[in-house]
Backbone bond lengths (Angstrom), bond angles and torsions (degrees), N, CA, C in turn:
res aa  C-N    CA-C-N  psi(-1)  N-CA   C-N-CA  omega(-1)  CA-C   N-CA-C  phi
1 M - - - 1.443 - - 1.520 109.00 -
2 M 1.317 116.18 132.39 1.454 121.48 -179.59 1.531 109.49 -87.66
3 K 1.317 117.55 133.07 1.458 122.74 176.89 1.523 108.93 -94.21
4 I 1.321 115.84 130.44 1.452 121.69 178.19 1.521 107.62 -93.11
5 P 1.337 118.53 128.91 1.468 119.19 178.40 1.531 109.58 -69.56
6 T 1.334 115.54 119.12 1.463 120.80 -178.95 1.518 109.69 -138.46
7 S 1.305 115.43 160.84 1.452 121.35 173.96 1.528 109.01 -76.66
8 A 1.321 116.36 168.48 1.462 120.72 176.61 1.524 110.77 -62.09
9 A 1.331 116.90 -37.65 1.468 120.87 178.96 1.522 110.71 -64.43
10 A 1.319 117.27 -45.61 1.460 121.61 -178.89 1.525 111.12 -65.48
11 A 1.322 116.92 -44.32 1.464 120.53 179.63 1.523 110.94 -64.19
12 G 1.323 117.39 -42.27 1.458 121.24 178.36 1.519 112.17 -63.80
13 L 1.327 116.49 -41.49 1.459 120.85 178.20 1.522 110.34 -63.35
14 L 1.310 117.71 -44.55 1.457 121.66 179.26 1.531 110.54 -59.97
15 R 1.341 117.51 -47.15 1.464 120.65 178.51 1.527 111.27 -60.01
16 A 1.336 116.52 -42.71 1.463 120.79 -179.07 1.532 111.56 -64.71
17 L 1.317 117.81 -39.75 1.462 120.78 179.45 1.527 111.64 -68.35
18 I 1.315 117.08 -41.05 1.469 120.13 177.52 1.520 109.99 -63.47
19 A 1.332 117.26 -42.23 1.473 120.21 177.52 1.524 110.73 -63.11
20 R 1.320 117.38 -40.22 1.468 122.02 179.66 1.530 111.64 -60.98
21 S 1.330 117.66 -32.91 1.468 121.38 -178.81 1.524 112.12 -68.54
22 R 1.339 116.94 -23.11 1.468 123.50 -177.66 1.530 112.37 57.76
23 A 1.310 116.07 30.99 1.471 121.55 179.39 1.528 108.69 -116.53
24 S 1.329 115.53 154.59 1.461 118.62 175.70 1.531 108.61 -69.61
25 R 1.310 115.77 151.68 1.469 120.84 -175.05 1.524 113.42 -60.92
26 D 1.323 117.62 -24.42 1.463 118.74 -179.87 1.532 112.36 -76.28
27 R 1.318 117.46 -2.19 1.463 121.58 178.01 1.522 111.81 -100.11
28 I 1.351 116.63 -5.35 1.461 121.46 -175.49 1.516 109.32 -122.99
29 L 1.317 116.22 122.17 1.464 121.73 175.68 1.524 107.97 -107.55
30 L 1.305 116.62 122.08 1.461 121.50 174.18 1.516 106.38 -82.49
31 S 1.332 116.75 106.65 1.463 119.18 -175.37 1.521 113.50 -96.36
32 D 1.342 116.86 -18.06 1.467 119.91 175.24 1.519 108.72 -160.40
33 F 1.323 116.01 140.25 1.461 121.39 177.23 1.517 107.29 -150.41
34 Q 1.330 115.48 114.12 1.460 120.10 179.62 1.522 108.89 -124.58
35 S 1.310 116.40 132.18 1.457 121.61 175.17 1.519 108.44 -124.56
36 T 1.323 115.63 136.11 1.454 120.98 177.19 1.518 108.73 -133.52
37 E 1.321 115.03 149.44 1.459 119.56 176.56 1.519 109.26 -64.62
38 W 1.331 115.96 147.26 1.452 122.55 -178.05 1.519 108.26 -140.20
39 Q 1.320 117.02 146.34 1.460 119.61 173.97 1.523 110.90 -154.00
40 S 1.333 113.77 150.05 1.459 121.19 171.97 1.524 105.85 -117.23
41 L 1.298 117.48 -166.84 1.466 119.24 178.50 1.519 112.30 -64.90
42 T 1.344 117.33 -30.30 1.466 119.99 -174.52 1.519 114.87 -120.86
43 L 1.322 118.92 -10.71 1.462 121.56 -175.07 1.519 111.17 -128.87
44 V 1.326 115.02 153.31 1.465 121.56 170.86 1.520 107.41 -126.64
45 G 1.309 116.18 155.21 1.450 120.01 179.96 1.504 111.25 -178.09
46 E 1.322 115.22 -153.91 1.462 121.31 179.55 1.519 109.60 -136.34
47 R 1.318 116.34 140.80 1.462 123.22 173.18 1.522 106.50 -102.06
48 H 1.314 116.56 131.48 1.468 122.32 -176.27 1.529 109.74 -121.52
49 V 1.311 116.40 135.91 1.457 122.87 171.70 1.527 106.17 -119.89
50 I 1.329 115.69 123.52 1.465 121.64 -172.03 1.525 108.90 -127.76
51 R 1.333 116.06 134.26 1.462 120.94 175.38 1.525 108.33 -125.29
52 F 1.334 114.53 123.65 1.461 122.14 176.34 1.516 109.25 -111.71
53 R 1.330 115.48 148.97 1.462 121.33 168.50 1.524 105.41 -119.09
54 L 1.327 116.07 121.58 1.460 122.90 -175.38 1.518 108.32 -109.33
55 C 1.336 116.62 133.11 1.458 119.68 -174.48 1.519 111.53 -127.70
56 G 1.312 114.63 166.63 1.454 122.10 178.28 1.513 112.19 109.37
57 P 1.324 116.00 165.89 1.463 119.61 -175.45 1.531 113.86 -65.37
58 D 1.320 117.42 -23.05 1.467 120.00 179.94 1.530 112.40 -108.19
59 C 1.334 116.66 29.52 1.467 119.02 -178.21 1.524 111.94 -63.47
60 D 1.337 118.26 -24.83 1.468 120.01 175.81 1.527 110.66 -62.17
61 D 1.333 116.73 -39.70 1.465 121.01 178.52 1.530 110.85 -67.02
62 I 1.319 116.92 -39.36 1.470 121.14 179.07 1.521 109.52 -64.65
63 V 1.326 117.09 -43.69 1.468 121.00 177.58 1.520 110.12 -60.24
64 A 1.333 117.21 -43.46 1.466 121.06 179.28 1.523 111.10 -62.20
65 N 1.324 117.43 -44.15 1.467 120.90 178.31 1.523 111.10 -59.70
66 L 1.319 115.42 -43.93 1.456 121.44 -176.80 1.525 112.49 -69.63
67 T 1.328 117.60 -41.24 1.459 119.92 -168.71 1.524 115.68 -102.56
68 S 1.307 118.24 -23.54 1.462 120.80 -175.34 1.534 111.00 -61.03
69 G 1.319 116.06 118.11 1.461 121.34 178.67 1.518 115.21 67.45
70 I 1.309 117.40 20.36 1.470 120.29 -174.30 1.528 112.83 -62.21
71 E 1.335 117.52 -30.73 1.468 120.13 -178.59 1.532 111.91 -63.25
72 D 1.332 117.33 -26.53 1.459 122.16 -178.54 1.526 113.12 -106.56
73 A 1.314 117.50 3.70 1.464 121.56 -175.87 1.522 111.85 -69.57
74 E 1.322 115.21 148.73 1.461 122.65 173.21 1.531 107.59 -101.75
75 F 1.310 116.79 135.89 1.456 121.61 -179.51 1.522 109.51 -119.06
76 A 1.315 116.45 136.36 1.459 122.01 177.85 1.523 108.62 -98.67
77 I 1.335 115.60 89.63 1.462 121.90 178.40 1.526 106.32 -119.71
78 P 1.331 117.67 119.58 1.462 119.75 -176.97 1.528 112.75 -53.40
79 N 1.327 115.73 128.28 1.464 124.65 175.65 1.524 114.44 63.47
80 Q 1.332 117.72 17.12 1.468 121.09 -178.58 1.523 110.29 -134.47
81 I 1.306 115.46 150.57 1.456 122.79 172.25 1.524 107.26 -120.48
82 V 1.318 116.49 132.20 1.466 120.28 172.35 1.526 105.01 -86.00
83 A 1.315 115.63 100.62 1.464 121.50 -175.49 1.520 112.08 -76.99
84 D 1.323 117.23 -27.34 1.456 121.25 -178.49 1.517 108.17 -158.08
85 I 1.326 116.00 138.80 1.467 120.76 174.41 1.524 107.81 -152.86
86 A 1.323 116.04 139.62 1.467 120.46 -178.46 1.523 110.29 -160.39
87 L 1.323 115.03 158.03 1.456 120.72 171.22 1.524 109.07 -70.12
88 I 1.306 116.88 137.95 1.460 120.95 175.18 1.520 109.66 -76.24
89 R 1.319 116.05 -39.54 1.470 121.81 177.16 1.525 108.01 -151.90
90 T 1.303 115.93 167.93 1.461 121.45 177.72 1.525 109.27 -60.77
91 P 1.349 117.96 136.88 1.469 119.62 177.25 1.525 111.14 -53.77
92 E 1.334 115.64 140.46 1.462 121.82 -175.63 1.516 111.11 -112.92
93 R 1.322 115.23 138.98 1.457 120.37 174.42 1.521 108.36 -86.39
94 N 1.321 116.29 132.83 1.462 122.44 179.22 1.532 109.68 -93.01
95 A 1.320 116.91 165.98 1.465 122.17 -177.52 1.529 112.42 -59.38
96 D 1.338 117.83 -29.59 1.465 121.16 -178.70 1.529 112.75 -86.43
97 G 1.331 118.35 3.95 1.461 122.13 179.73 1.513 114.16 94.36
98 S 1.317 117.75 -13.78 1.459 120.94 177.12 1.527 109.06 -71.82
99 M 1.330 115.79 169.95 1.460 119.83 178.29 1.522 109.88 -127.38
100 T 1.330 115.85 146.77 1.457 122.41 177.70 1.521 108.56 -109.92
101 V 1.333 115.09 131.25 1.460 122.55 178.14 1.517 107.63 -122.95
102 E 1.332 116.95 130.24 1.458 122.02 177.16 1.531 109.47 -120.95
103 L 1.321 114.98 128.25 1.457 122.24 -178.30 1.504 110.23 -124.41
104 E 1.343 115.48 153.79 1.455 121.78 171.22 1.522 106.71 -128.13
105 A 1.326 116.67 136.39 1.458 121.31 -177.94 1.519 110.71 -140.00
106 L 1.314 114.96 154.65 1.462 122.45 175.07 1.518 107.63 -122.68
107 T 1.330 117.34 123.09 1.459 121.45 175.18 1.520 109.05 -113.51
108 I 1.344 114.98 143.31 1.468 121.21 175.75 1.525 108.15 -132.86
109 P 1.332 117.21 148.35 1.471 119.73 178.60 1.531 110.40 -65.21
110 E 1.333 115.38 147.33 1.475 120.02 175.45 1.499 110.45 -68.35
């Protein structure tokens, strides 16, 4: 298994999203994950863009678990607050029946 170099905020967010999906890890493919430093006049943090590909006959249920109410969800990430999270676009069905979900999130230190 290849380890992707990530910050603590990015790794925590990824773990929290996978847990939110309530699916086994072999049903979720992380196809893209980008984190960049972010700052405003008073805050610093990271902006994350995440793309998952979800597979299997019940991938619609996994997508629903992952995305339903995500804008208002609370995440338990040590020393981090998810200040903003949203779908970038509506989840898309792929030709093989899998679905692609793209999210954008902002994390800031507590």
